[in-house]
Structures are given as C-alpha cells and as structure tokens.
N, C-alpha and C positions, 0 to 999 in steps of 0.2 A: 839200279837206276843211279845215274850221275846227277848230283845236285848242282845247280848253277850257283856260282859264287858271285855275289854283288855287294856293293857297299851300302850299309845302312846309315853310316855316319862318318863324317870326316871333319877334323878340326885342325887348323894350322897351329903349329907350335912355335917353331923358330927356324931360321936358316932354310933348309930344304926338308925339314921334318914335319910329318903330319901324323896325327893320331887317327887311326882307322878302326871302325867296328864293322864287321861283316855280318851278313844275314844268318850265318850259322852260329853266331855268338862270339867268335874269336875276335879279339881286339889287341891292338898294340901300336907300335910306332914304325913308320917306314921313313927312311932317309933316301930321297931321290936325287941327291946332288950328282952322283955319278951318271945317272940316267939323263938328267938335264944337260950335262956337259958332253955327253956322248952323241946326242942326236941334234943335227942341225936345225930341224924344225922347232926344237925347244930353245933355241938361242935367245928369244925374247924373255925367257924365264930365268936367265942366269943372274938376275938381280933378285935377291930374296923378296923384296917388296912386290915385284911382278909375279913371282912364283906363288906368293900367298893368295893371289886372287883367282883361285880355282873354284870350280862348282861341280856338282854331281850332275852328269848328263842323263840321258834316257836309259842307259844300261842298268843301273847307275854305276858310274865309275868317275874317277877324277878327270876333269877336262879343263882346258884353258881357252880363252878367246883366240889365241894364235893358231888354234887347230890341233894342238898337241893333246893327247890323252894317254892314259896308261890302262891296259886291260886289267880287269879286276883279278884275274888269275895271277897275273904278274905281281900285283900288289900283295895278294895273299901269300905268295911265295917269299916276297921280300920283307913282309911284316914280322917284326920281332916283338915278343912280349917282354916288357921291362918292368922293373920294380919302381918304387917311388923315388929312388935315387938315379933313375935312368940307366940302371945297369941291366944288360940283357940277361934274362933268366931262361928264355926259351925261344927258339925259332919256330914259327908257325909251320905245321906239317903241310906237305904238298898234298893236294887232292889227287886221287887216282882217277 
C-alpha cells in the first residue's frame, strides 16, 4: 500500500526557505527559490515577504493566495535534513 504524503507542519524561516514536517515523521528544510522563479504563476512570490505568507490548504500542502501551490510529493523530494548549523546531512528519500 502506498502511503499518501502530506504536510503536518510548515514554518517560514527566511528567504525562500521553509521548515517542513511530514505525516510520516520526516522533517527538514526546503528552499523554493528556484521553483518560485521558474513558474510564471509564482511571480507574485518573488519578494520574500510575499513568499512568507503561505498557508496549508486542504491537501494539506503549501499554497499562496495568488493560486500557486506545491505538491506534497515534490516538497518531500526537495526537503533536506539539516543540522543546527544549517548544513545538509541527508536528502529525504523519495517515496516509491
């Protein structure tokens, strides 16, 4: 059986970085700067202050009032586990 991945918690850190905790217990930091600048629909989020105003939608996953959201599976794949000094110590495993 494939378990659905969704966000249990999200906290804005700085810039385009968000701390995430998933329903399976994995947690870490995702940097969405590249994603925000790649997609035209995300152009209203190119200022960090606007980016910081996300919410968890009904999936739940990250969403913004401009209509942009990021699938929880994508966040899971991009999420890196870091230590207290923000050094990457592991990249989250992809779900099969």
